[in-house]
N, C-alpha and C positions, 0 to 999 in steps of 0.2 A: 289199470290198463291205459296205455298212452293212446293218443289220437291215431298215431301211425299204426299201432298194433290193431286198433279197432278197424281201420281201413282195410288191412290185409285179411281180416277174418270176415269182412262183409260178404254176404251172399250175393252172387250174381243174379240178375233178373231171371235168367233161364232156370236157375236152381229154385227160385221162389215159385215160378210157374209150375215146375215139376212137382214140388211139394203140394201145391194147391190141387193139382190134377189128381194126386194120389190120396188127397184128403178132402174130397169135394163136399163131404157132409159137414165139415167143421165150419164154425162161424169165423168170419174174416178176422175179427179181433183176437180170437183164440189162435188162429194161424200166425198172426203177427207176433203174439206173445211167445208162441212156441219157437218161432224162428229168430226172435230177438230183434225184429225190425219194426218200424212204425207201420200203421195202417196205410199211410200215403205211399210207402215203399212198395207195398203189395199192389196198389193200384198202378203205380208208375211202371211196374214190371209188365203191365199189360198194354202200355202205350204202343200204338201202331197195330194192335190186335183187337182189343175191345175197349180201349181208353184213348182219349185225346187230351193233351195238355191244353188248358185254356187260361186266359188271364184271370188271376185271383182277385182283381180289384173289385171290392164290394160295391163301389159306386157304379161301375159298368154292369155288374150283375143286376143291381137294382133298376138300372135304366131299361133292362130288357125283360125282367122276369114276369112282370104283369101280363105280358103278351101270351104266356103259356096257359093262362086261365087256371082251372082247378088243378092243384098238385098236392102232394104230401110234403110238408116241411118237417125236417127232423133235426133236432139239436140234442146233444147228449154230453154227459161227462162219464167218468169211470163207473158210476153207480146208478145213473138214471137216464132213461131215453124218453124224450118228449116229442110226440108226433101230432101234427095238426093238419087236417085236410081243409083246403080252401084256396082262395086266391090272394096274391100279394096286392094289397090295396093301400091307399093313403100313405104313400112312401115319402119320407122326408130325409134327404141326405145332408150330412154335415161332416166336417173334416175329422172330428174326434169321435162322433157317433152318428148312426143313422137309425131311423125308426120306421117300422112297418106297423100300421095301426088298422089292419083289416078286420072285418067282422069275425073271422076265425083265426087268421095268422097275425100274431102280435109279437114283434121282435124288437130288441135293442141290439144293434150291431156295432162292433168296435173294429172299423176297417183296418187299422194298423196291424191287427193280429192275423189277418187273412193273407197267407203267403203263397199257397199252392192250390191249384184247382184242376179238375179233370171232368170231362164229359165221359160217362161210362155206359156201355151197352152190354147187357147180359141177356143171353138167350135162355128162355125157360120153355122147353118144348117148342111149340110153334110161335111163341110170343117173344117179343123183345121188350126188355125192361130198361128204360132210359132214365138216367139220373145225372145230376150235377153235384159234384162233391168238392168241398173246400176244407183245407187243412192249414194249420199254423206251421211255423218254421220247424217245429219239432216233429211234424208229420202226424200230429193228433187231429182227429176230425173236429172241425168247428161247426159245419152246417152242411146238410144234404137236402137236395130237392129231388123227389121221385115223381115221375110222371104217372098219371092215372088214366083210366079209359077216356075221361072227358077232356084231357089235356090237349092243347094245340101242338101236335107233333111237328107241323111245318114251322111254327114259330120257334120250337126248340132247335131244330136243325139250322135255322137262320141265325139264332143266337150263338150256337156253337161255332158256326163259320165266322161270325163276326169276332168272337173272342179267342179263336184259335191262335196259339203261339207258334213262332218259328221253331223254337226248341221243342222237339218231340222225342227227347231222350228217355230211355227206360230207367236210367240210374236215379237214385234218390239218396241224398245225404242229409240226415237229420241235424238240425242245429238246436241244441237244447240250452244254449247260453241264455241265462235270464229266466229259465223255467224251473231250475232245481233249487232255488234259494228259498228257504223257509221264511216265515214272517219274523221280523225283528220287533219285539215289543218294547216300547219306550217305558220309562220309569214314571208311570202315572199312578197317582194315589186314587183310592176308591172315592174319596170325597170330590176330587177334581173330575173324575169320570162321571159321577152322579150329577155334579153341577152342570156339566156340558149336556148330559143326557136329558136332564129335566127341562132344558131350555130349547129343545127341538120343537119346531112347529110343523114339520113335514117329514115323512119317513125318508124322503130322498136326501135329507141332511145327514143321515146316519153314516154313510160312507165318508163324507167330508169330515165328520167328527173323528172317526177312527184314524183317518190320515193325519189330521191335525195333532192328535194326541199320540200318534205313532204306536197304536195298539192294535193287535189283531182282533178280528171279529169274535172268535170263540173266547179269547182271553177277556174281552170286554163283557160278554154276557155271563161269563163265569164270575166276574168281579163285581158287577154293578149292584147286586142285591136282589132278593127274591120278590120285591115289589115290582121290579122291572123285568126280571128273567128268572124262571124256575125250571129245574131239570125234570124231565119226564122219563118214563120207561121207554125203551127203544121201540116198543110196539105201538106207541102213541100215534104214529102216522097212519097205520092201518086202521086203528080205532077211529081216528078222525074221519077217514074216508067212509067207513061204514056208517058212522053217525050222520055225515053229510048226505049220504044216499037216503037214509031213513027219513030225514027231515026235509029233503028236497032243497037243501041249502046251496046256493051258488058260491063257488070258491074261486080263488085265484091260485094257480100253481106255477111256480117259477123254477126252471131248470137252466143252469148256466154253465158255460165253460169260459175260457179267457177271451173268446172272440164274439160271444153272443149270449143273450138272454132270451129264452122262448117262454111265452106266457099263455096259459089257458085261463079264460074267465067264463064262468058259467056253472050250471049244475053238473053233477056226475051221476052215472046210473049203474054201470056194470063193473063192480070191483071183484076181482078174483085173485086168490093166491095160487101160485104154481111154483113148487120148489121154493127157492129162496126169494123169488120175485113176488111182489104185489103189483097187480096190473089193473089199469082202468081201460076198458075196451068199449068205448062209445062210438057213435057213428062218425064224428069228426075229430075225436080226441082219443089218443092212445098214450098211456103212460106205463113204463116198465121200470120198477124200482127194486134194487137189490136190498132187501131188508137186512140181510146179514152184513151189509157194509155200514149200517148205521151204528156208530159207536156211542153217540150221544144225541138225544132229542131235547129241544128246549122250547118252552113257550116264552115269547119275548114281547114286552109292551114298549111302544114308543109313543111319546107325546106328540100330538099334532094340534093344529088350531081347531080341529073338530072333535077334540077329546082323544084319548089314547087309542092306538090301533094295535091289535094283537096278531102276531105271526107264530107259526109253528115251523121250527127249523131243525133239520137233521144234518149231522156232521159225521164224517168218516174218522177212522183211527188217526189220520194225519192232521185232524182239526180243520179239514176243508169242508165248506158248505156243499152238501149234496143237493138239497132241494128245500124250497121254502113255500109256505102256504099262507094265504090270508083269506078272510071272508070277503066276498065281492062287495064293494060299496062304491058309491058315487062321491066325487070330490065335493066337500061342503056339507056332507051328511055324516051323522054319527055312525060308528061301527054297529053292525047288526047285533042285537043282544043274543040271538040264537047262536051266532058264531062264537061270541065270548063264552056262552054257557058250555058249548062243546069243548072248547079249549080248557076251561077251568075245571071240567069234569074228567079230563084225561088222566090216566094213572101217573101219579108223580113218582119219581125215582126215590128209592130208599134214602132217607136223610143222611145216613152214614156214608152212602155211596156218593151223594152229591156234595158232601162236605169237602 
């Protein structure tokens, strides 16, 4: 299909609104998928009605967001939704990345990927639900902030007025250039990969190593050898959650998309499966993970100056990282032996499957 053909078949905002009205019980992402549009196009169709276009500049967002007080921060990818309730605190902005290091809300933000933003008002009975929603150029959700009963509504309206754009059009054209390219793996020998892997002194060096060797993340863990990475059964993530609850073990849970990483650090308490989802429903942390999207699960060891650190990683059928877990630890301290024991006792994938 050419770009011209795609434009002529694009749904008008009024048609999007009509479909939503007729299918009010459907989830927004399901509506977007059914209509063949992005989630941002769904929101844009409501501009002037229940949505306002605002500046998507992450630095301007961070300059105002602390004033709202307690909110719900939501980041997701296709398979995992990560929600934290708290305040945006200890904010540090940088050109390439920004950091929020609050007691509950812990984010790594990549501002160049934030392209479109909206302030959204939804009416639920007598109540209004207010949110700020940020999307990348392709119209995929990067980050959302939902107000809560304790939030400062006046500060929210002042923030929206400050960030409001002149352009309040309802049209939205997705730009997927640069999003549909798969990883290109370099010609790296196992020995070369193992040499670089063994010389890591910090887990944050991992991405730089992959980039230097021109190898994808999943390709690296499949190649490096089972002293550094071993394949697990796909139910390993749920098994780890239940084991962590039983032992009162604090964990770190990372969910990322191309514009943000959202992190939970601490114990988890209430783990429940519902259909294909495994859920954590705690007072300030909610996680919703599609277990049926997990094509591969891996235990991964990375050397650091404090000894090796073990993660549990889940990948989808495209080889994309869905979610990552660590045992919570402080810099300068060894990894907790109870976390290592949980990971080492998770069900390993059949050797013939892993080969």
